C-alpha positions in Angstrom: -0.9 19.6 31.5 -2.9 16.5 32.0 -5.7 18.0 29.9 -3.3 18.7 27.0 -2.0 15.1 27.1 -5.6 13.6 27.1 -6.6 15.9 24.2 -3.5 15.0 22.2 -4.2 11.2 22.7 -7.8 11.6 21.7 -7.0 13.6 18.6 -4.3 11.2 17.7 -6.8 8.4 17.9 -9.3 10.3 15.7 -6.6 11.1 13.1 -5.5 7.4 12.9 -9.1 6.3 12.6 -9.7 8.8 9.9 -6.7 7.5 7.8 -7.8 3.9 8.4 -11.4 4.7 7.2 -9.9 6.2 4.0 -8.1 3.0 3.2 -4.7 1.4 3.3 -2.4 3.3 1.0 1.2 4.5 1.2 1.8 8.2 0.6 3.3 7.4 -2.9 0.1 5.5 -3.8 -2.4 8.2 -2.9 -4.5 10.0 -5.4 -4.4 13.8 -5.3 -7.7 14.0 -3.4 -6.6 11.5 -0.8 -3.2 13.3 -0.3 -5.0 16.7 0.1 -7.5 15.2 2.6 -4.7 13.6 4.6 -2.7 16.8 4.8 -5.8 18.8 5.9 -6.7 16.3 8.5 -3.3 16.5 10.1 -3.4 20.3 10.1 -6.9 20.4 11.6 -6.1 17.9 14.3 -2.9 19.8 15.3 -4.8 23.0 16.1 -6.7 21.8 19.2 -3.6 20.0 20.4 -1.7 23.3 20.6 -4.5 25.5 21.7 -6.3 24.0 24.7 -8.8 26.9 24.8 -10.5 25.6 21.7 -13.2 23.0 22.1 -12.1 19.4 21.3 -15.0 19.1 18.9 -13.6 21.9 16.8 -11.0 19.4 15.6 -13.1 16.2 15.6 -16.1 17.5 13.6 -14.1 18.9 10.6 -12.1 15.7 10.5 -15.2 13.6 10.5 -16.7 15.7 7.7 -13.6 15.4 5.6 -13.5 11.7 6.0 -17.2 11.4 5.0 -16.5 13.5 1.9 -13.6 11.4 0.9 -15.5 8.1 1.4 -18.4 9.6 -0.6 -16.1 10.7 -3.4 -14.6 7.2 -3.5 -18.0 5.6 -3.9 -18.9 8.1 -6.7 -15.6 7.3 -8.4 -16.4 3.6 -8.4 -19.7 4.2 -10.1 -18.8 7.2 -12.4 -15.5 7.0 -14.3 -16.0 10.6 -15.5 -15.9 11.9 -11.9 -12.7 9.9 -11.2 -11.1 11.3 -14.3 -12.1 14.8 -13.2 -10.6 14.4 -9.7 -7.6 12.1 -10.3 -6.9 12.7 -14.0 -5.9 10.0 -16.5 -2.8 7.9 -17.1 -0.6 9.5 -19.7 1.7 7.6 -22.2 5.1 9.4 -22.4 7.1 6.7 -24.3 5.7 4.6 -27.1 7.9 2.0 -29.0 11.1 3.7 -27.8 10.0 7.2 -28.8 9.4 10.0 -26.3 6.1 11.7 -26.8 7.1 15.3 -26.3 3.6 16.7 -26.3 2.7 14.4 -23.3 5.9 15.4 -21.5 5.0 19.1 -21.9 1.5 18.4 -20.7 2.8 16.8 -17.5 5.7 19.3 -17.2 8.0 16.3 -16.9 11.6 16.8 -17.7 13.8 14.3 -19.5 16.0 14.1 -16.5 13.1 13.2 -14.2 11.9 10.6 -16.7 15.4 9.1 -16.9 15.7 8.9 -13.1 12.3 7.0 -12.9 13.4 4.6 -15.6 16.7 3.9 -13.9 14.9 3.2 -10.7 13.2 0.4 -12.5 16.5 -1.0 -13.9 16.1 0.5 -17.4 19.0 2.6 -18.7 18.0 3.0 -22.4 14.8 4.6 -23.6 15.0 2.5 -26.8 14.4 -0.6 -24.6 10.9 0.7 -23.6 7.8 -0.3 -25.5 5.4 1.7 -23.2 6.0 4.1 -20.3 2.9 5.4 -18.6 2.7 8.0 -15.9 -0.2 6.9 -13.6 -2.7 9.2 -11.9 -0.7 9.0 -8.6 2.5 10.1 -10.3 4.1 6.7 -10.4 5.6 5.3 -13.6 4.7 2.0 -15.2 7.1 0.6 -17.8 6.7 -2.3 -20.3 9.9 -3.2 -22.0 10.1 -4.4 -25.6 9.6 -8.1 -26.1 13.2 -8.9 -26.9 14.3 -7.0 -23.7 12.0 -8.8 -21.3 13.2 -11.5 -19.0 12.1 -15.0 -20.2 9.6 -16.8 -17.9 9.3 -20.5 -17.1 6.4 -20.6 -19.5 8.6 -19.4 -22.3 10.9 -22.4 -21.7 8.0 -24.8 -21.2 8.9 -25.5 -17.6 6.5 -26.4 -14.9 7.2 -24.7 -11.5 6.1 -26.3 -8.3 3.6 -24.1 -6.5 4.2 -24.0 -2.8 1.5 -21.4 -2.3 2.0 -18.5 0.0 4.1 -18.8 3.1 2.9 -16.7 6.1 3.9 -16.1 9.7 1.3 -18.1 11.7 2.9 -17.7 15.2 4.5 -14.6 16.4 6.0 -14.2 19.9 3.9 -17.1 21.2 0.6 -16.0 19.6 -1.3 -17.6 16.7 -2.2 -15.2 14.0 -5.7 -16.2 12.7 -5.5 -13.9 9.6 -2.3 -15.6 8.5 -3.9 -19.0 9.0 -6.6 -18.0 6.5 -4.0 -17.1 3.9 -2.4 -20.5 4.1 -5.7 -22.3 4.4 -5.0 -23.9 7.8 -6.6 -23.9 11.2 -5.4 -23.4 14.8 -5.5 -27.2 15.5 -3.1 -27.8 12.6 -0.5 -25.5 14.1 -1.0 -26.9 17.6 -0.5 -30.5 16.3 2.8 -29.6 14.7 4.0 -28.0 17.9 2.9 -30.9 19.9 4.7 -33.4 17.7 7.9 -31.3 18.0 7.4 -31.0 21.8 7.4 -27.3 21.6 5.2 -25.1 23.7 3.3 -22.4 21.8 4.5 -19.8 24.4 8.2 -20.7 23.5 7.8 -20.0 19.8 9.3 -16.7 18.6 8.4 -17.2 15.0 6.7 -19.9 12.9 6.0 -19.8 9.2 3.7 -22.2 7.3 2.4 -22.6 3.7 -0.6 -24.4 2.2 1.4 -27.5 1.5 2.3 -27.9 5.2 5.9 -26.8 4.9 6.9 -24.9 8.1 9.8 -23.3 9.9 10.0 -22.8 13.7 12.3 -20.4 15.6 12.3 -20.7 19.4 12.6 -17.9 21.8 16.1 -17.4 23.1 
């Protein structure tokens, strides 16, 4: 029983490492090759978990090979667009100037009902409002509305909007997050000075947010 638990923990760590090495993507953002590799890795890793008579390396080695192949393929895609098109395909325009391109729909085997659902999910209920609708290589839909249907921006009205930069969580449960500090262009000493002025111990901070302009919000532990 103990051996099964140890094998499961080790294979879980290998699978997580494999996915991390392939990059940070949600399932919906994965290209076909990435999705296939992820599914195969999960299947291979599960076999030694269930069958303790198999050597642990029978699961680790194939996973390592698959990850190496995926990383290699990604590097080739970066240098050769033709290989990327071969593996991932190309984006396809299905709506142009409010007109559905039926030949493109047939090529993708995409029904009008499916297209309507995807448009509604982006808040568009009329095909005539669409200037371009593109089905991306990962299956997601990108939509550009016609100029008269787009929401006006501050630039259109000639307004200048104050830029407060990005606001990030710099202290979580009493611990300073250095990566977040880099985002808001601050250092540890800056955060500690604020807490000192407020007479608040770092260990008593549940959450603290900060932006590049120095605006902050502190929530104490209850």
